[in-house]
PDB file of N, CA, C and O in Angstrom, chain B, residues numbered from 101:
ATOM      1  N   MET B 101     113.576  85.517 117.584  1.00  0.00           N
ATOM      2  CA  MET B 101     113.232  86.606 118.472  1.00  0.00           C
ATOM      3  C   MET B 101     111.739  86.621 118.791  1.00  0.00           C
ATOM      4  O   MET B 101     111.342  87.065 119.869  1.00  0.00           O
ATOM      5  N   LEU B 102     110.917  86.147 117.877  1.00  0.00           N
ATOM      6  CA  LEU B 102     109.478  86.091 118.120  1.00  0.00           C
ATOM      7  C   LEU B 102     109.064  84.679 118.492  1.00  0.00           C
ATOM      8  O   LEU B 102     109.667  83.696 118.060  1.00  0.00           O
ATOM      9  N   SER B 103     108.047  84.607 119.284  1.00  0.00           N
ATOM     10  CA  SER B 103     107.504  83.280 119.561  1.00  0.00           C
ATOM     11  C   SER B 103     106.732  82.805 118.327  1.00  0.00           C
ATOM     12  O   SER B 103     106.400  83.599 117.448  1.00  0.00           O
ATOM     13  N   GLU B 104     106.459  81.529 118.275  1.00  0.00           N
ATOM     14  CA  GLU B 104     105.745  80.981 117.126  1.00  0.00           C
ATOM     15  C   GLU B 104     104.350  81.587 117.007  1.00  0.00           C
ATOM     16  O   GLU B 104     103.866  81.844 115.904  1.00  0.00           O
ATOM     17  N   ARG B 105     103.722  81.809 118.133  1.00  0.00           N
ATOM     18  CA  ARG B 105     102.374  82.388 118.145  1.00  0.00           C
ATOM     19  C   ARG B 105     102.382  83.823 117.608  1.00  0.00           C
ATOM     20  O   ARG B 105     101.519  84.194 116.813  1.00  0.00           O
ATOM     21  N   ASP B 106     103.354  84.627 118.042  1.00  0.00           N
ATOM     22  CA  ASP B 106     103.442  86.002 117.556  1.00  0.00           C
ATOM     23  C   ASP B 106     103.742  86.050 116.070  1.00  0.00           C
ATOM     24  O   ASP B 106     103.167  86.864 115.347  1.00  0.00           O
ATOM     25  N   ALA B 107     104.632  85.193 115.610  1.00  0.00           N
ATOM     26  CA  ALA B 107     104.972  85.159 114.195  1.00  0.00           C
ATOM     27  C   ALA B 107     103.748  84.793 113.363  1.00  0.00           C
ATOM     28  O   ALA B 107     103.529  85.368 112.296  1.00  0.00           O
ATOM     29  N   GLN B 108     102.956  83.850 113.836  1.00  0.00           N
ATOM     30  CA  GLN B 108     101.758  83.449 113.107  1.00  0.00           C
ATOM     31  C   GLN B 108     100.748  84.597 113.057  1.00  0.00           C
ATOM     32  O   GLN B 108     100.085  84.786 112.037  1.00  0.00           O
ATOM     33  N   GLN B 109     100.623  85.353 114.128  1.00  0.00           N
ATOM     34  CA  GLN B 109      99.712  86.497 114.131  1.00  0.00           C
ATOM     35  C   GLN B 109     100.155  87.556 113.131  1.00  0.00           C
ATOM     36  O   GLN B 109      99.318  88.122 112.428  1.00  0.00           O
ATOM     37  N   TYR B 110     101.451  87.835 113.052  1.00  0.00           N
ATOM     38  CA  TYR B 110     101.951  88.813 112.091  1.00  0.00           C
ATOM     39  C   TYR B 110     101.736  88.348 110.657  1.00  0.00           C
ATOM     40  O   TYR B 110     101.397  89.155 109.791  1.00  0.00           O
ATOM     41  N   ILE B 111     101.924  87.082 110.401  1.00  0.00           N
ATOM     42  CA  ILE B 111     101.714  86.550 109.059  1.00  0.00           C
ATOM     43  C   ILE B 111     100.246  86.637 108.672  1.00  0.00           C
ATOM     44  O   ILE B 111      99.920  87.035 107.553  1.00  0.00           O
ATOM     45  N   LEU B 112      99.358  86.267 109.592  1.00  0.00           N
ATOM     46  CA  LEU B 112      97.924  86.336 109.301  1.00  0.00           C
ATOM     47  C   LEU B 112      97.469  87.768 109.083  1.00  0.00           C
ATOM     48  O   LEU B 112      96.689  88.028 108.167  1.00  0.00           O
ATOM     49  N   PHE B 113      97.936  88.708 109.902  1.00  0.00           N
ATOM     50  CA  PHE B 113      97.544  90.102 109.719  1.00  0.00           C
ATOM     51  C   PHE B 113      98.137  90.664 108.437  1.00  0.00           C
ATOM     52  O   PHE B 113      97.512  91.497 107.781  1.00  0.00           O
ATOM     53  N   GLY B 114      99.325  90.222 108.073  1.00  0.00           N
ATOM     54  CA  GLY B 114      99.965  90.701 106.855  1.00  0.00           C
ATOM     55  C   GLY B 114      99.211  90.325 105.598  1.00  0.00           C
ATOM     56  O   GLY B 114      99.462  90.905 104.541  1.00  0.00           O
ATOM     57  N   GLY B 115      98.305  89.382 105.675  1.00  0.00           N
ATOM     58  CA  GLY B 115      97.501  88.994 104.523  1.00  0.00           C
ATOM     59  C   GLY B 115      96.259  89.849 104.409  1.00  0.00           C
ATOM     60  O   GLY B 115      96.311  90.951 103.861  1.00  0.00           O
ATOM     61  N   ASP B 116      95.150  89.361 104.915  1.00  0.00           N
ATOM     62  CA  ASP B 116      93.871  90.063 104.778  1.00  0.00           C
ATOM     63  C   ASP B 116      93.788  91.312 105.644  1.00  0.00           C
ATOM     64  O   ASP B 116      93.231  92.323 105.216  1.00  0.00           O
ATOM     65  N   GLY B 117      94.332  91.257 106.849  1.00  0.00           N
ATOM     66  CA  GLY B 117      94.239  92.420 107.738  1.00  0.00           C
ATOM     67  C   GLY B 117      94.923  93.643 107.151  1.00  0.00           C
ATOM     68  O   GLY B 117      94.351  94.733 107.123  1.00  0.00           O
ATOM     69  N   GLU B 118      96.131  93.461 106.691  1.00  0.00           N
ATOM     70  CA  GLU B 118      96.846  94.592 106.097  1.00  0.00           C
ATOM     71  C   GLU B 118      96.214  95.001 104.776  1.00  0.00           C
ATOM     72  O   GLU B 118      96.212  96.180 104.422  1.00  0.00           O
ATOM     73  N   GLY B 119      95.680  94.030 104.048  1.00  0.00           N
ATOM     74  CA  GLY B 119      94.981  94.353 102.802  1.00  0.00           C
ATOM     75  C   GLY B 119      93.773  95.239 103.049  1.00  0.00           C
ATOM     76  O   GLY B 119      93.507  96.162 102.279  1.00  0.00           O
ATOM     77  N   MET B 120      93.036  94.959 104.128  1.00  0.00           N
ATOM     78  CA  MET B 120      91.885  95.799 104.461  1.00  0.00           C
ATOM     79  C   MET B 120      92.325  97.201 104.874  1.00  0.00           C
ATOM     80  O   MET B 120      91.647  98.182 104.569  1.00  0.00           O
ATOM     81  N   VAL B 121      93.453  97.295 105.565  1.00  0.00           N
ATOM     82  CA  VAL B 121      93.972  98.614 105.938  1.00  0.00           C
ATOM     83  C   VAL B 121      94.360  99.400 104.685  1.00  0.00           C
ATOM     84  O   VAL B 121      94.028 100.580 104.570  1.00  0.00           O
ATOM     85  N   LEU B 122      95.057  98.760 103.748  1.00  0.00           N
ATOM     86  CA  LEU B 122      95.454  99.442 102.520  1.00  0.00           C
ATOM     87  C   LEU B 122      94.244  99.820 101.668  1.00  0.00           C
ATOM     88  O   LEU B 122      94.222 100.892 101.064  1.00  0.00           O
ATOM     89  N   ALA B 123      93.244  98.951 101.618  1.00  0.00           N
ATOM     90  CA  ALA B 123      92.021  99.265 100.878  1.00  0.00           C
ATOM     91  C   ALA B 123      91.317 100.471 101.504  1.00  0.00           C
ATOM     92  O   ALA B 123      90.796 101.331 100.793  1.00  0.00           O
ATOM     93  N   THR B 124      91.304 100.526 102.821  1.00  0.00           N
ATOM     94  CA  THR B 124      90.700 101.665 103.506  1.00  0.00           C
ATOM     95  C   THR B 124      91.463 102.951 103.190  1.00  0.00           C
ATOM     96  O   THR B 124      90.846 103.995 102.979  1.00  0.00           O
ATOM     97  N   LEU B 125      92.783 102.888 103.155  1.00  0.00           N
ATOM     98  CA  LEU B 125      93.579 104.064 102.802  1.00  0.00           C
ATOM     99  C   LEU B 125      93.301 104.520 101.369  1.00  0.00           C
ATOM    100  O   LEU B 125      93.255 105.719 101.095  1.00  0.00           O
ATOM    101  N   LEU B 126      93.118 103.571 100.462  1.00  0.00           N
ATOM    102  CA  LEU B 126      92.763 103.940  99.088  1.00  0.00           C
ATOM    103  C   LEU B 126      91.421 104.660  99.055  1.00  0.00           C
ATOM    104  O   LEU B 126      91.270 105.655  98.347  1.00  0.00           O
ATOM    105  N   MET B 127      90.449 104.168  99.813  1.00  0.00           N
ATOM    106  CA  MET B 127      89.141 104.824  99.845  1.00  0.00           C
ATOM    107  C   MET B 127      89.238 106.202 100.497  1.00  0.00           C
ATOM    108  O   MET B 127      88.561 107.139 100.073  1.00  0.00           O
ATOM    109  N   LEU B 128      90.077 106.327 101.527  1.00  0.00           N
ATOM    110  CA  LEU B 128      90.218 107.621 102.205  1.00  0.00           C
ATOM    111  C   LEU B 128      90.931 108.653 101.338  1.00  0.00           C
ATOM    112  O   LEU B 128      90.785 109.855 101.559  1.00  0.00           O
ATOM    113  N   SER B 129      91.700 108.195 100.358  1.00  0.00           N
ATOM    114  CA  SER B 129      92.394 109.147  99.477  1.00  0.00           C
ATOM    115  C   SER B 129      91.390 109.956  98.655  1.00  0.00           C
ATOM    116  O   SER B 129      91.770 110.948  98.034  1.00  0.00           O
ATOM    117  N   PHE B 130      90.142 109.561  98.638  1.00  0.00           N
ATOM    118  CA  PHE B 130      89.087 110.323  97.962  1.00  0.00           C
ATOM    119  C   PHE B 130      88.935 111.708  98.577  1.00  0.00           C
ATOM    120  O   PHE B 130      88.506 112.643  97.900  1.00  0.00           O
ATOM    121  N   TYR B 131      89.279 111.848  99.840  1.00  0.00           N
ATOM    122  CA  TYR B 131      89.063 113.095 100.564  1.00  0.00           C
ATOM    123  C   TYR B 131      90.294 113.992 100.623  1.00  0.00           C
ATOM    124  O   TYR B 131      90.377 114.847 101.505  1.00  0.00           O
ATOM    125  N   PHE B 132      91.251 113.825  99.717  1.00  0.00           N
ATOM    126  CA  PHE B 132      92.398 114.734  99.679  1.00  0.00           C
ATOM    127  C   PHE B 132      91.913 116.147  99.391  1.00  0.00           C
ATOM    128  O   PHE B 132      90.832 116.342  98.838  1.00  0.00           O
ATOM    129  N   GLY B 133      92.719 117.125  99.771  1.00  0.00           N
ATOM    130  CA  GLY B 133      92.330 118.520  99.613  1.00  0.00           C
ATOM    131  C   GLY B 133      92.121 118.926  98.162  1.00  0.00           C
ATOM    132  O   GLY B 133      92.624 118.275  97.247  1.00  0.00           O
ATOM    133  N   LYS B 134      91.370 120.012  97.958  1.00  0.00           N
ATOM    134  CA  LYS B 134      91.042 120.482  96.614  1.00  0.00           C
ATOM    135  C   LYS B 134      92.259 121.032  95.869  1.00  0.00           C
ATOM    136  O   LYS B 134      92.227 121.158  94.645  1.00  0.00           O
ATOM    137  N   GLN B 135      93.305 121.352  96.576  1.00  0.00           N
ATOM    138  CA  GLN B 135      94.493 121.926  95.942  1.00  0.00           C
ATOM    139  C   GLN B 135      95.440 120.866  95.388  1.00  0.00           C
ATOM    140  O   GLN B 135      96.426 121.208  94.735  1.00  0.00           O
ATOM    141  N   THR B 136      95.169 119.612  95.630  1.00  0.00           N
ATOM    142  CA  THR B 136      96.085 118.553  95.197  1.00  0.00           C
ATOM    143  C   THR B 136      95.755 118.106  93.769  1.00  0.00           C
ATOM    144  O   THR B 136      94.632 118.265  93.290  1.00  0.00           O
ATOM    145  N   GLN B 137      96.751 117.551  93.121  1.00  0.00           N
ATOM    146  CA  GLN B 137      96.581 117.038  91.761  1.00  0.00           C
ATOM    147  C   GLN B 137      95.650 115.818  91.754  1.00  0.00           C
ATOM    148  O   GLN B 137      94.932 115.579  90.783  1.00  0.00           O
ATOM    149  N   LEU B 138      95.673 115.070  92.827  1.00  0.00           N
ATOM    150  CA  LEU B 138      94.822 113.896  92.924  1.00  0.00           C
ATOM    151  C   LEU B 138      93.353 114.288  92.905  1.00  0.00           C
ATOM    152  O   LEU B 138      92.526 113.572  92.340  1.00  0.00           O
ATOM    153  N   TYR B 139      93.025 115.415  93.515  1.00  0.00           N
ATOM    154  CA  TYR B 139      91.633 115.867  93.554  1.00  0.00           C
ATOM    155  C   TYR B 139      91.170 116.338  92.180  1.00  0.00           C
ATOM    156  O   TYR B 139      90.045 116.050  91.770  1.00  0.00           O
ATOM    157  N   SER B 140      92.026 117.057  91.475  1.00  0.00           N
ATOM    158  CA  SER B 140      91.612 117.636  90.201  1.00  0.00           C
ATOM    159  C   SER B 140      91.517 116.594  89.090  1.00  0.00           C
ATOM    160  O   SER B 140      90.770 116.790  88.131  1.00  0.00           O
ATOM    161  N   GLY B 141      92.246 115.510  89.194  1.00  0.00           N
ATOM    162  CA  GLY B 141      92.186 114.454  88.191  1.00  0.00           C
ATOM    163  C   GLY B 141      91.139 113.416  88.550  1.00  0.00           C
ATOM    164  O   GLY B 141      90.475 113.511  89.582  1.00  0.00           O
ATOM    165  N   GLY B 142      91.004 112.437  87.695  1.00  0.00           N
ATOM    166  CA  GLY B 142      90.023 111.386  87.939  1.00  0.00           C
ATOM    167  C   GLY B 142      90.588 110.206  88.702  1.00  0.00           C
ATOM    168  O   GLY B 142      89.889 109.216  88.917  1.00  0.00           O
ATOM    169  N   LEU B 143      91.846 110.297  89.117  1.00  0.00           N
ATOM    170  CA  LEU B 143      92.488 109.171  89.784  1.00  0.00           C
ATOM    171  C   LEU B 143      91.832 108.840  91.120  1.00  0.00           C
ATOM    172  O   LEU B 143      91.815 107.680  91.533  1.00  0.00           O
ATOM    173  N   ARG B 144      91.295 109.842  91.792  1.00  0.00           N
ATOM    174  CA  ARG B 144      90.672 109.581  93.095  1.00  0.00           C
ATOM    175  C   ARG B 144      89.460 108.682  92.962  1.00  0.00           C
ATOM    176  O   ARG B 144      89.175 107.901  93.870  1.00  0.00           O
ATOM    177  N   TRP B 145      88.737 108.772  91.851  1.00  0.00           N
ATOM    178  CA  TRP B 145      87.597 107.885  91.636  1.00  0.00           C
ATOM    179  C   TRP B 145      88.060 106.451  91.409  1.00  0.00           C
ATOM    180  O   TRP B 145      87.403 105.507  91.848  1.00  0.00           O
ATOM    181  N   GLY B 146      89.177 106.290  90.732  1.00  0.00           N
ATOM    182  CA  GLY B 146      89.747 104.959  90.540  1.00  0.00           C
ATOM    183  C   GLY B 146      90.187 104.347  91.852  1.00  0.00           C
ATOM    184  O   GLY B 146      89.925 103.175  92.119  1.00  0.00           O
ATOM    185  N   PHE B 147      90.862 105.149  92.678  1.00  0.00           N
ATOM    186  CA  PHE B 147      91.287 104.671  93.996  1.00  0.00           C
ATOM    187  C   PHE B 147      90.086 104.279  94.849  1.00  0.00           C
ATOM    188  O   PHE B 147      90.131 103.285  95.574  1.00  0.00           O
ATOM    189  N   LEU B 148      89.025 105.052  94.763  1.00  0.00           N
ATOM    190  CA  LEU B 148      87.813 104.741  95.533  1.00  0.00           C
ATOM    191  C   LEU B 148      87.224 103.403  95.090  1.00  0.00           C
ATOM    192  O   LEU B 148      86.869 102.571  95.925  1.00  0.00           O
ATOM    193  N   GLY B 149      87.123 103.199  93.795  1.00  0.00           N
ATOM    194  CA  GLY B 149      86.563 101.953  93.278  1.00  0.00           C
ATOM    195  C   GLY B 149      87.429 100.741  93.583  1.00  0.00           C
ATOM    196  O   GLY B 149      86.924  99.698  93.996  1.00  0.00           O
ATOM    197  N   ILE B 150      88.730 100.880  93.380  1.00  0.00           N
ATOM    198  CA  ILE B 150      89.656  99.775  93.660  1.00  0.00           C
ATOM    199  C   ILE B 150      89.670  99.444  95.144  1.00  0.00           C
ATOM    200  O   ILE B 150      89.636  98.273  95.524  1.00  0.00           O
ATOM    201  N   GLY B 151      89.721 100.477  95.987  1.00  0.00           N
ATOM    202  CA  GLY B 151      89.727 100.263  97.434  1.00  0.00           C
ATOM    203  C   GLY B 151      88.446  99.602  97.922  1.00  0.00           C
ATOM    204  O   GLY B 151      88.491  98.704  98.763  1.00  0.00           O
ATOM    205  N   ALA B 152      87.302 100.042  97.398  1.00  0.00           N
ATOM    206  CA  ALA B 152      86.018  99.463  97.820  1.00  0.00           C
ATOM    207  C   ALA B 152      85.908  98.008  97.379  1.00  0.00           C
ATOM    208  O   ALA B 152      85.449  97.162  98.147  1.00  0.00           O
ATOM    209  N   ALA B 153      86.322  97.710  96.158  1.00  0.00           N
ATOM    210  CA  ALA B 153      86.246  96.330  95.666  1.00  0.00           C
ATOM    211  C   ALA B 153      87.184  95.420  96.454  1.00  0.00           C
ATOM    212  O   ALA B 153      86.813  94.303  96.812  1.00  0.00           O
ATOM    213  N   ALA B 154      88.398  95.897  96.723  1.00  0.00           N
ATOM    214  CA  ALA B 154      89.363  95.094  97.477  1.00  0.00           C
ATOM    215  C   ALA B 154      88.885  94.859  98.906  1.00  0.00           C
ATOM    216  O   ALA B 154      88.989  93.747  99.423  1.00  0.00           O
ATOM    217  N   PHE B 155      88.363  95.900  99.542  1.00  0.00           N
ATOM    218  CA  PHE B 155      87.878  95.748 100.907  1.00  0.00           C
ATOM    219  C   PHE B 155      86.704  94.779 100.964  1.00  0.00           C
ATOM    220  O   PHE B 155      86.653  93.915 101.839  1.00  0.00           O
ATOM    221  N   ALA B 156      85.765  94.918 100.039  1.00  0.00           N
ATOM    222  CA  ALA B 156      84.594  94.039 100.030  1.00  0.00           C
ATOM    223  C   ALA B 156      85.007  92.589  99.820  1.00  0.00           C
ATOM    224  O   ALA B 156      84.448  91.692 100.450  1.00  0.00           O
ATOM    225  N   ASP B 157      85.969  92.349  98.951  1.00  0.00           N
ATOM    226  CA  ASP B 157      86.427  90.986  98.685  1.00  0.00           C
ATOM    227  C   ASP B 157      87.006  90.343  99.942  1.00  0.00           C
ATOM    228  O   ASP B 157      86.690  89.196 100.256  1.00  0.00           O
ATOM    229  N   MET B 158      87.845  91.072 100.656  1.00  0.00           N
ATOM    230  CA  MET B 158      88.465  90.517 101.856  1.00  0.00           C
ATOM    231  C   MET B 158      87.480  90.450 103.022  1.00  0.00           C
ATOM    232  O   MET B 158      87.531  89.510 103.814  1.00  0.00           O
ATOM    233  N   PHE B 159      86.593  91.424 103.137  1.00  0.00           N
ATOM    234  CA  PHE B 159      85.643  91.459 104.231  1.00  0.00           C
ATOM    235  C   PHE B 159      84.653  90.303 104.146  1.00  0.00           C
ATOM    236  O   PHE B 159      84.307  89.708 105.167  1.00  0.00           O
ATOM    237  N   VAL B 160      84.194  89.981 102.939  1.00  0.00           N
ATOM    238  CA  VAL B 160      83.256  88.874 102.762  1.00  0.00           C
ATOM    239  C   VAL B 160      83.887  87.567 103.226  1.00  0.00           C
ATOM    240  O   VAL B 160      83.210  86.734 103.831  1.00  0.00           O
ATOM    241  N   THR B 161      85.173  87.378 102.951  1.00  0.00           N
ATOM    242  CA  THR B 161      85.860  86.169 103.400  1.00  0.00           C
ATOM    243  C   THR B 161      85.821  86.053 104.913  1.00  0.00           C
ATOM    244  O   THR B 161      85.574  84.970 105.443  1.00  0.00           O
ATOM    245  N   TRP B 162      86.060  87.153 105.615  1.00  0.00           N
ATOM    246  CA  TRP B 162      86.065  87.129 107.077  1.00  0.00           C
ATOM    247  C   TRP B 162      84.659  86.930 107.632  1.00  0.00           C
ATOM    248  O   TRP B 162      84.485  86.218 108.621  1.00  0.00           O
ATOM    249  N   VAL B 163      83.662  87.538 107.019  1.00  0.00           N
ATOM    250  CA  VAL B 163      82.289  87.390 107.510  1.00  0.00           C
ATOM    251  C   VAL B 163      81.803  85.955 107.316  1.00  0.00           C
ATOM    252  O   VAL B 163      81.166  85.391 108.205  1.00  0.00           O
ATOM    253  N   ARG B 164      82.095  85.370 106.174  1.00  0.00           N
ATOM    254  CA  ARG B 164      81.682  83.987 105.927  1.00  0.00           C
ATOM    255  C   ARG B 164      82.373  83.013 106.870  1.00  0.00           C
ATOM    256  O   ARG B 164      81.802  81.978 107.215  1.00  0.00           O
ATOM    257  N   SER B 165      83.585  83.327 107.289  1.00  0.00           N
ATOM    258  CA  SER B 165      84.316  82.410 108.167  1.00  0.00           C
ATOM    259  C   SER B 165      83.716  82.362 109.576  1.00  0.00           C
ATOM    260  O   SER B 165      83.961  81.406 110.312  1.00  0.00           O
ATOM    261  N   THR B 166      82.949  83.362 109.957  1.00  0.00           N
ATOM    262  CA  THR B 166      82.340  83.343 111.293  1.00  0.00           C
ATOM    263  C   THR B 166      81.245  82.283 111.395  1.00  0.00           C
ATOM    264  O   THR B 166      80.962  81.786 112.485  1.00  0.00           O
ATOM    265  N   ASN B 167      80.628  81.935 110.262  1.00  0.00           N
ATOM    266  CA  ASN B 167      79.573  80.932 110.276  1.00  0.00           C
ATOM    267  C   ASN B 167      80.085  79.547 109.905  1.00  0.00           C
ATOM    268  O   ASN B 167      79.318  78.584 109.941  1.00  0.00           O
ATOM    269  N   ASP B 168      81.345  79.423 109.556  1.00  0.00           N
ATOM    270  CA  ASP B 168      81.918  78.149 109.121  1.00  0.00           C
ATOM    271  C   ASP B 168      82.842  77.623 110.201  1.00  0.00           C
ATOM    272  O   ASP B 168      84.048  77.869 110.170  1.00  0.00           O
ATOM    273  N   ARG B 169      82.290  76.916 111.133  1.00  0.00           N
ATOM    274  CA  ARG B 169      83.096  76.416 112.231  1.00  0.00           C
ATOM    275  C   ARG B 169      83.596  75.051 111.878  1.00  0.00           C
ATOM    276  O   ARG B 169      84.307  74.430 112.670  1.00  0.00           O
TER     277      ARG B 169
END
């Protein structure tokens, strides 16, 4: 149903692209409302750290690839 080009784009995005989206969502979970259990516990700090580390790891790969032709 998909062309080879479209399938390759979905596979490539499903790797680092989707990982960066999920890492961003983990970092954004830091801003949940004050009434939530996530805010009152320390889990939001863990999500922030994990999300930032994951995003930085994948982002560096993409930035380095721009100079490696």
